[in-house]
C-alpha positions in Angstrom: 150.4 126.4 124.3 147.2 128.1 125.2 147.1 131.1 127.5 144.3 129.7 129.6 146.2 126.5 130.3 149.3 128.4 131.2 147.4 130.7 133.6 145.6 127.7 135.2 148.9 125.9 135.8 150.5 129.0 137.2 147.5 129.6 139.5 147.8 126.0 140.9 151.6 126.5 141.5 150.9 129.9 143.2 148.2 128.4 145.3 150.5 125.7 146.6 153.2 128.3 147.2 150.6 130.4 149.1 149.8 127.5 151.4 153.5 127.3 152.2 153.5 131.0 152.8 150.6 130.8 155.2 152.4 128.1 157.1 155.5 130.2 157.2 153.6 133.3 158.4 151.9 131.2 161.1 155.3 130.0 162.3 156.8 133.5 162.2 153.9 135.1 164.0 154.0 132.5 166.7 157.7 133.2 167.4 160.7 131.9 165.4 161.5 132.2 161.8 160.2 129.4 159.6 162.7 126.7 158.5 164.9 127.5 155.5 163.8 124.5 153.5 160.2 125.7 153.6 161.1 129.2 152.5 163.1 127.7 149.6 160.3 125.4 148.6 157.8 128.4 148.7 160.2 130.5 146.6 160.9 127.8 144.0 157.2 127.1 143.5 156.3 130.8 143.1 159.4 131.3 140.8 158.3 128.4 138.6 154.8 129.9 138.3 156.2 133.4 137.6 158.6 132.1 135.0 155.8 130.3 133.3 153.7 133.4 133.2 156.5 135.6 131.9 157.4 133.1 129.2 153.8 132.9 128.1 153.4 136.7 128.1 156.5 137.0 125.9 155.6 134.3 123.4 151.9 133.8 123.1 150.5 136.8 124.9 148.3 137.0 128.0 145.3 139.1 128.9 146.1 142.5 130.4 145.0 141.5 133.9 147.5 138.6 133.8 150.2 141.0 132.7 149.4 143.3 135.7 149.4 140.2 137.9 153.0 139.5 136.6 154.1 143.0 137.7 152.7 142.4 141.2 154.2 138.9 141.4 157.6 140.4 140.5 157.3 142.9 143.3 156.3 140.2 145.7 159.3 138.1 144.5 161.7 140.9 145.1 160.2 141.3 148.6 160.6 137.6 149.2 164.2 137.7 148.1 164.9 140.6 150.6 163.2 138.6 153.4 165.2 135.5 152.5 168.7 137.0 151.9 168.6 139.9 154.4 166.8 138.1 157.3 166.3 134.4 156.9 169.9 133.5 155.9 171.4 135.9 158.4 169.2 134.2 161.2 167.5 137.6 161.9 163.8 137.7 162.8 161.7 138.4 159.7 160.0 141.8 160.1 156.3 141.0 160.6 155.2 144.1 158.7 157.4 143.0 155.7 155.8 139.6 155.8 152.4 141.1 155.7 153.2 143.5 152.8 154.8 140.6 150.8 151.7 138.5 151.3 149.3 141.3 150.4 151.1 142.1 147.1 151.2 138.4 146.2 147.5 138.0 147.1 146.7 141.0 144.9 148.6 139.4 142.0 146.8 136.1 142.6 143.4 137.8 142.5 144.3 139.5 139.3 145.5 136.2 137.8 142.2 134.5 138.8 140.3 137.5 137.4 142.1 137.1 134.1 141.1 133.4 134.0 137.5 134.0 134.8 136.8 137.4 133.1 135.1 137.4 129.8 137.5 137.8 126.9 136.3 141.3 126.1 137.2 142.5 129.6 140.6 140.8 129.9 142.3 141.8 126.7 
């Protein structure tokens, strides 16, 4: 297993999850909560990518920027769980500010993951 391939795979999974997140945010900001199936799909894709990154970090090692991205993705995941369990499943409106913070943390993690992929080896280790 090569670190670059793992990070590329995780980046694709996160990108697809982000598209779902954008759709959900659009639904929420236009009125109702997004459907539960879309929230679950979004979470499963992001969790798969995060699990892959954590496994790679523990076994083969990843650049420091990718490790920092993992920290941000874990924070975003915790926020997503709060949104899902405390609001979505209780049929309460998702707080718009919380949706924005969740998205910003996840985007910051995604940017760091891309930086780890594209940075020269000397800068990312």
